[in-house]
C-alpha positions as CSV (number, residue, x, y, z in Angstrom):
1,M,12.5,-86.1,-111.8
2,S,11.3,-84.1,-108.7
3,S,13.3,-84.7,-105.5
4,R,10.4,-83.8,-103.2
5,L,7.3,-85.6,-102.0
6,Y,4.0,-84.3,-103.1
7,G,2.5,-82.1,-100.4
8,F,5.9,-80.8,-99.2
9,D,8.6,-78.6,-100.5
10,T,12.3,-79.8,-100.3
11,R,12.5,-78.8,-96.7
12,H,9.3,-80.6,-95.6
13,N,7.2,-77.4,-95.4
14,H,3.6,-77.9,-96.5
15,V,2.7,-76.8,-100.0
16,A,-0.7,-75.1,-99.5
17,E,-2.0,-76.0,-102.9
18,E,-1.2,-79.7,-102.6
19,T,-2.0,-80.7,-99.0
20,P,-5.9,-80.5,-99.5
21,W,-5.5,-83.0,-102.4
22,V,-3.5,-85.4,-100.2
23,E,-6.2,-85.2,-97.5
24,R,-9.0,-85.8,-100.0
25,A,-7.2,-88.7,-101.7
26,A,-6.6,-90.4,-98.4
27,D,-10.2,-90.0,-97.3
28,D,-11.5,-91.3,-100.7
29,A,-9.1,-94.3,-100.6
30,L,-10.2,-95.2,-97.1
31,L,-13.8,-95.1,-98.3
32,L,-12.7,-97.7,-100.9
33,V,-13.0,-95.4,-103.9
34,P,-10.8,-97.1,-106.6
35,L,-7.5,-95.3,-107.0
36,A,-8.1,-94.9,-110.7
37,Q,-11.2,-92.9,-109.8
38,V,-9.4,-90.8,-107.2
39,C,-6.7,-90.0,-109.8
40,R,-9.4,-88.8,-112.2
41,T,-10.7,-86.4,-109.5
42,L,-7.3,-85.0,-108.9
43,N,-6.5,-84.6,-112.6
44,A,-9.9,-82.9,-113.3
45,G,-9.3,-80.6,-110.4
46,G,-6.0,-79.4,-111.8
47,S,-3.7,-81.3,-109.4
48,R,-0.5,-82.6,-110.9
49,T,2.4,-84.7,-109.6
50,T,5.6,-83.1,-108.5
51,S,7.0,-83.7,-112.0
52,G,4.0,-82.0,-113.6
53,G,2.4,-85.1,-114.9
54,L,-1.1,-86.6,-114.6
55,W,-1.8,-88.8,-111.6
56,H,-1.9,-92.6,-112.0
57,A,-2.8,-95.2,-109.4
58,T,0.8,-96.4,-108.8
59,T,2.1,-92.8,-108.3
60,L,-0.8,-91.9,-105.9
61,R,-0.4,-95.1,-104.0
62,R,3.3,-94.3,-103.3
63,V,2.4,-90.9,-101.9
64,L,-0.4,-92.3,-99.7
65,I,1.7,-95.0,-98.1
66,H,4.7,-92.7,-97.5
67,P,5.2,-92.1,-93.8
68,A,6.2,-88.5,-94.2
69,I,2.6,-87.4,-95.0
70,A,1.8,-88.6,-91.4
71,G,4.7,-86.7,-89.9
72,L,6.7,-89.9,-89.5
73,E,10.1,-91.0,-90.6
74,R,11.9,-94.3,-90.5
75,K,14.8,-94.9,-88.1
76,G,16.1,-98.4,-88.7
77,D,13.1,-100.7,-88.5
78,N,10.9,-98.2,-86.6
79,L,8.7,-95.3,-87.6
80,V,9.2,-92.3,-85.3
81,K,7.8,-88.8,-85.1
82,A,9.5,-86.5,-87.5
83,E,10.3,-82.8,-87.1
84,W,7.8,-81.7,-89.8
85,D,4.1,-81.4,-89.5
86,A,1.8,-84.2,-90.7
87,I,-0.7,-83.8,-93.5
88,I,-2.8,-86.7,-92.3
89,A,-3.1,-88.4,-88.9
90,P,-0.7,-91.3,-88.3
91,D,-3.7,-93.7,-87.6
92,K,-5.1,-92.8,-91.0
93,H,-1.7,-93.5,-92.6
94,H,-1.5,-96.9,-90.9
95,A,-5.0,-97.7,-92.2
96,L,-3.9,-96.8,-95.8
97,V,-0.8,-99.0,-95.5
98,R,-3.0,-101.9,-94.3
99,L,-5.4,-101.2,-97.2
100,F,-2.8,-101.2,-99.9
101,T,-0.8,-104.2,-98.6
102,D,-3.8,-106.4,-97.9
103,P,-3.3,-109.4,-100.3
104,A,-7.1,-109.9,-100.6
105,R,-7.5,-106.4,-102.1
106,T,-4.4,-106.0,-104.2
107,P,-5.4,-108.1,-107.3
108,G,-8.5,-106.0,-108.0
109,A,-7.2,-102.7,-106.6
110,S,-6.5,-101.1,-110.0
111,Y,-9.8,-102.1,-111.6
112,D,-11.6,-99.1,-113.1
113,Y,-15.2,-99.5,-112.0
114,M,-17.8,-98.1,-114.5
115,L,-20.5,-97.6,-111.9
116,T,-18.3,-96.5,-108.9
117,S,-19.4,-96.8,-105.3
118,G,-22.9,-95.4,-105.2
119,G,-23.9,-96.4,-108.7
120,S,-25.8,-99.6,-107.8
121,E,-28.2,-100.5,-105.0
122,C,-28.8,-103.6,-102.9
123,S,-32.4,-104.9,-103.4
124,E,-32.5,-106.3,-99.9
125,C,-31.7,-103.3,-97.8
126,R,-31.6,-100.4,-100.3
127,S,-28.1,-99.5,-99.4
128,W,-25.6,-98.4,-102.0
129,M,-23.3,-101.2,-103.1
130,G,-19.6,-100.7,-102.9
131,A,-17.2,-101.1,-105.8
132,R,-14.4,-103.3,-104.4
133,P,-12.6,-106.6,-105.0
134,S,-14.0,-109.8,-103.5
135,N,-12.0,-111.9,-101.2
136,S,-10.6,-113.7,-104.2
137,G,-9.5,-110.4,-105.7
138,R,-12.2,-110.3,-108.4
139,A,-13.6,-106.9,-109.1
140,S,-17.2,-106.8,-107.9
141,Y,-20.1,-104.7,-106.6
142,S,-21.3,-105.8,-103.1
143,C,-23.6,-104.7,-100.4
144,R,-21.6,-103.6,-97.4
145,A,-24.4,-102.7,-95.0
146,E,-24.2,-104.2,-91.5
147,G,-27.0,-106.8,-91.1
148,C,-27.3,-107.4,-94.8
149,K,-24.3,-108.0,-97.1
150,K,-26.5,-110.4,-99.1
151,V,-25.9,-109.2,-102.6
152,R,-22.7,-109.3,-104.7
153,I,-22.2,-109.4,-108.4
154,S,-19.2,-109.5,-110.7
155,A,-18.2,-106.1,-112.0
156,S,-17.7,-107.4,-115.5
157,L,-21.1,-109.1,-115.6
158,L,-23.0,-106.0,-114.4
159,E,-21.1,-103.6,-116.5
160,Q,-21.6,-105.7,-119.7
161,Y,-25.3,-105.9,-118.9
162,M,-25.6,-102.2,-118.3
163,G,-23.6,-101.4,-121.4
164,E,-26.0,-103.3,-123.6
165,H,-29.0,-101.5,-122.2
166,V,-27.4,-98.0,-122.2
167,L,-26.2,-98.5,-125.8
168,A,-29.8,-99.3,-126.8
169,E,-30.8,-95.9,-125.4
170,L,-27.9,-94.0,-127.0
171,V,-29.0,-94.8,-130.5
172,K,-32.4,-93.1,-129.9
173,P,-32.5,-89.5,-131.4
174,E,-33.9,-88.0,-128.2
175,T,-31.1,-89.3,-126.0
176,A,-28.8,-86.3,-126.6
177,G,-31.4,-84.0,-125.1
178,R,-31.9,-86.3,-122.1
179,L,-28.1,-86.3,-121.4
180,A,-27.9,-82.5,-121.5
181,A,-30.9,-82.2,-119.2
182,A,-29.6,-84.7,-116.7
183,R,-26.2,-83.0,-116.6
184,R,-27.9,-79.6,-115.8
185,T,-29.9,-81.3,-113.0
186,L,-26.9,-82.9,-111.4
187,E,-24.7,-79.8,-111.8
188,A,-27.4,-77.8,-109.9
189,E,-27.5,-80.5,-107.2
190,A,-23.7,-80.4,-106.9
191,Q,-23.7,-76.6,-106.6
192,A,-26.3,-76.9,-103.8
193,L,-24.3,-79.5,-102.0
194,R,-21.2,-77.3,-102.1
195,A,-23.2,-74.4,-100.6
196,T,-24.3,-76.8,-97.9
197,L,-20.7,-77.6,-97.1
198,V,-19.8,-73.9,-96.9
199,L,-22.7,-73.5,-94.5
200,I,-21.5,-76.3,-92.3
201,E,-18.0,-74.9,-92.3
202,T,-19.4,-71.5,-91.3
203,Q,-21.3,-73.1,-88.4
204,E,-18.2,-74.9,-87.3
205,A,-16.2,-71.7,-87.3
206,E,-18.9,-69.8,-85.4
207,A,-18.9,-72.6,-82.8
208,G,-15.2,-72.4,-82.5
209,T,-15.4,-68.7,-82.0
210,E,-18.0,-69.1,-79.3
211,Y,-15.9,-71.7,-77.5
212,A,-12.8,-69.6,-77.7
213,A,-14.7,-66.8,-76.1
214,R,-15.8,-69.2,-73.3
215,R,-19.5,-68.9,-74.3
216,L,-19.6,-72.6,-75.0
217,S,-18.5,-75.5,-72.8
218,M,-16.2,-78.3,-74.1
219,V,-19.1,-80.7,-73.9
220,T,-21.4,-78.5,-76.0
221,M,-18.6,-77.8,-78.5
222,K,-18.0,-81.5,-79.0
223,E,-21.7,-82.2,-79.5
224,I,-21.9,-79.4,-82.1
225,A,-18.8,-80.8,-83.9
226,R,-20.3,-84.4,-83.9
227,G,-23.6,-83.1,-85.3
228,L,-21.9,-81.1,-88.0
229,Q,-19.7,-84.0,-89.0
230,A,-22.7,-86.2,-89.2
231,Q,-24.3,-83.7,-91.6
232,R,-21.1,-83.3,-93.6
233,K,-20.3,-87.0,-94.3
234,P,-23.3,-87.8,-96.5
235,V,-23.0,-84.5,-98.3
236,K,-19.4,-85.1,-99.2
237,A,-20.1,-88.7,-100.2
238,R,-22.9,-87.6,-102.6
239,L,-20.7,-84.8,-104.0
240,R,-17.9,-87.2,-104.7
241,F,-20.4,-89.4,-106.5
242,L,-21.6,-86.5,-108.6
243,D,-18.1,-85.4,-109.4
244,S,-17.3,-88.9,-110.7
245,I,-20.1,-88.3,-113.2
246,L,-19.6,-84.7,-114.1
247,N,-15.8,-84.5,-114.4
248,T,-16.0,-86.1,-117.9
249,E,-17.8,-84.7,-121.0
250,P,-18.2,-87.5,-123.5
251,N,-17.9,-86.7,-127.2
252,I,-20.2,-89.4,-128.6
253,G,-20.5,-88.1,-132.2
254,S,-22.8,-89.5,-134.8
255,D,-22.1,-93.2,-134.3
256,P,-22.9,-94.1,-130.6
257,V,-22.3,-97.8,-131.3
258,K,-18.8,-97.2,-132.6
259,W,-18.1,-94.7,-129.9
260,W,-19.1,-97.0,-127.1
261,N,-17.4,-100.2,-128.4
262,K,-14.2,-98.7,-129.7
263,N,-13.5,-95.1,-128.5
264,A,-15.2,-94.6,-125.1
265,S,-13.1,-94.6,-122.0
266,V,-14.4,-96.1,-118.8
267,A,-14.9,-92.6,-117.4
268,A,-17.0,-91.6,-120.5
269,R,-19.1,-94.7,-120.3
270,R,-19.6,-94.1,-116.6
271,T,-20.8,-90.5,-117.2
272,V,-23.2,-91.5,-119.9
273,T,-24.6,-94.4,-117.9
274,L,-25.2,-92.4,-114.7
275,L,-26.7,-89.5,-116.6
276,L,-29.2,-91.8,-118.1
277,V,-29.8,-94.0,-115.1
278,E,-31.3,-92.9,-111.8
279,R,-30.8,-96.2,-110.0
280,V,-29.5,-99.7,-110.7
281,I,-31.0,-102.2,-108.3
282,V,-29.2,-105.6,-108.0
283,H,-31.0,-108.6,-106.6
284,P,-29.5,-111.8,-105.2
285,A,-28.5,-114.6,-107.5
286,S,-30.6,-117.7,-107.5
287,A,-27.7,-119.8,-106.3
288,Q,-24.0,-119.3,-105.3
289,G,-21.6,-119.4,-108.2
290,V,-24.0,-118.2,-110.9
291,H,-21.9,-116.5,-113.6
292,S,-24.6,-114.7,-115.6
293,V,-27.2,-112.0,-115.2
294,E,-30.3,-114.0,-114.7
295,P,-33.8,-112.7,-115.7
296,G,-35.0,-110.2,-113.2
297,R,-31.7,-109.9,-111.3
298,V,-31.0,-106.3,-112.3
299,S,-33.6,-103.5,-112.4
300,I,-32.9,-100.3,-114.1
301,L,-34.7,-97.0,-113.2
302,W,-34.1,-94.6,-116.1
303,R,-34.2,-90.9,-115.4
304,S,-37.7,-89.5,-116.1
305,L,-38.7,-92.7,-117.9
306,G,-39.8,-94.9,-115.0
307,S,-38.6,-98.4,-114.2
308,R,-37.8,-101.1,-116.7
309,Q,-37.0,-104.6,-115.5
310,G,-33.8,-106.1,-116.9
311,N,-33.9,-109.0,-119.4
């Protein structure tokens, strides 16, 4: 077993290959990306734990709530500033601790969502629905947009419904070609988004150089930084969503029904579903406490095939 904390060597110096993964995992967790999904991203990117193993939610959670990553150490009952440099800001660490110790979130925190945040859309405001536990701890998809928050659906209900419709597409002979074409399209989009991030970083560096040379005022520099951050945020969110689809290459084989029902992992089902489906629009239930997908409650827009209403 390793005696060091991920992100640091045994003397609390930063490990350059690991600190970016800590930062990304912290950001994703605070965006309410399920830890199981964050772990898949780390594993697909080549990151490994300090013992050389794959990441799992429990292991990652221990790292993210450890005060050392925020440059803090415990002295008695108090957290104080440590001698080593932080990987993430203390306020971000405190937010992670609150997130992972919130009783309302803990019961559903380890649920592996098939659609992920960004895979379904609220019919009322057209915002992406978040994949997160309800107040009772039940895994669900819900609208989180301010001024709306009117649509919520049980994750198991929506995923079973989507599974039935996706499986009906998988048995069609032309679906293999559709999956390959969709992957190429999304890979090209991801590549373009990464190029956009590089451009934003270049602009940020150029602004920093101009400010250091006293050719920009502090006010102007802050305005530029805010503008670039506003551009970066949606690009990174979309890229994370695409990575959740593209990081897995399902091996469906000759029997799609057997593969889906017996062999497919949640990650593989997610990839197939979101390669075939452009949008999943969820409408409000007819009444509170409805535990079924009523006719017309879910609309599926298939890639290149137009819209088909649910059942």
